[in-house]
ZAKEKE-176568 format. One record per residue (C-alpha): residue in one letter; z, y, x. Coordinates in steps of 0.05 Angstrom, whole numbers, padded with zeros to 5 digits, always signed. Example, Ala and Ser with C-alpha at 12.3 -4.5 7.8 and 13.67 -1.06 7.14 Angstrom:
A+00156-00090+00246;S+00143-00021+00273;
END
This chain:
M+00021-00253+00069;N-00022-00194+00085;V-00074-00176+00032;S-00119-00115+00025;I-00155-00103-00040;S-00219-00062-00045;N-00235-00033-00113;T-00305-00015-00087;S-00323-00085-00064;E-00376-00124-00101;K-00329-00184-00100;P-00281-00192-00157;I-00209-00178-00139;Y-00187-00250-00152;Q-00240-00274-00103;Q-00216-00223-00050;L-00146-00251-00059;F-00169-00322-00055;E-00212-00311+00007;Q-00159-00272+00045;I-00102-00321+00029;S-00144-00383+00041;S-00165-00354+00108;Q-00093-00341+00127;I-00074-00412+00108;L-00131-00444+00145;K-00118-00402+00208;G-00045-00424+00206;E-00019-00353+00192;L+00014-00379+00128;P+00047-00444+00149;S+00059-00506+00107;G+00116-00494+00058;Y+00106-00418+00058;I+00125-00392-00011;L+00074-00346-00043;P+00104-00288-00082;P+00109-00301-00157;I+00047-00281-00196;R+00080-00222-00231;Q+00110-00195-00166;A+00044-00202-00129;A+00007-00167-00185;Q+00057-00110-00185;E+00055-00102-00109;L-00021-00104-00107;R-00028-00061-00169;V-00074-00112-00203;S-00068-00151-00267;V-00026-00214-00273;I-00089-00250-00298;T-00125-00233-00233;V-00070-00260-00189;K-00062-00322-00233;K-00136-00336-00226;A-00132-00331-00150;W-00070-00376-00147;E-00105-00427-00192;E-00166-00427-00146;L-00121-00437-00086;E-00088-00496-00121;R-00155-00525-00144;C-00178-00525-00071;G-00114-00560-00050;L-00089-00502-00008;I-00025-00492-00048;N+00020-00533-00093;T+00057-00506-00153;V+00126-00532-00169;T+00147-00512-00239;G+00208-00466-00236;K+00205-00460-00160;G+00139-00427-00144;C+00075-00438-00105;F+00078-00466-00035;V+00026-00473+00020;A+00006-00547+00023;E+00017-00590+00085;F-00044-00603+00127;S-00057-00638+00193;P-00099-00597+00242;E-00158-00643+00226;E-00151-00631+00151;M-00147-00555+00162;L-00210-00557+00204;E-00246-00600+00152;M-00225-00553+00095;R-00246-00492+00134;N-00314-00521+00150;E-00324-00542+00077;M-00309-00471+00053;I-00354-00440+00106;L-00412-00488+00090;K-00405-00472+00016;Q-00411-00397+00031;M-00468-00408+00081;D-00506-00447+00028;I-00502-00387-00019;D-00520-00339+00037;T-00579-00383+00060;A-00609-00383-00010;Y-00606-00307-00008;Y-00640-00303+00060;K-00693-00352+00038;S-00708-00308-00022;F-00731-00255+00028;G-00774-00306+00063;L-00734-00305+00127;T-00741-00362+00177;L-00680-00394+00210;E-00698-00358+00274;E-00699-00291+00239;V-00632-00304+00207;I-00602-00324+00274;E-00629-00260+00307;L-00599-00217+00251;L-00532-00253+00256;K-00531-00241+00331;K-00539-00166+00318;I-00476-00163+00275;Y-00433-00217+00305;
END
């Protein structure tokens, strides 16, 4: 698990953790059965609060990306390639929905958004 926290980001730290770990899971970098570090250990290593890590782990579990086994830890859930693709697309569409509302608030057309995306992609 490779995570980089930015204290200057507008995103809350738990969200940064969630996004980076979920991305690693859905890209197959963290395979099924991979054991996430215990919450206290992850908090200490990342120099963040236990509550922050707990919130990220809870969000990962709520999304079905990890399973918690009492007394044993948190494990990456098992997925078929089709399930991983479907979960990835759901997460991307959710974010795109948020982003699209923001772009619309500026009055941008779809064509304008596509042109701007082409510039940074």
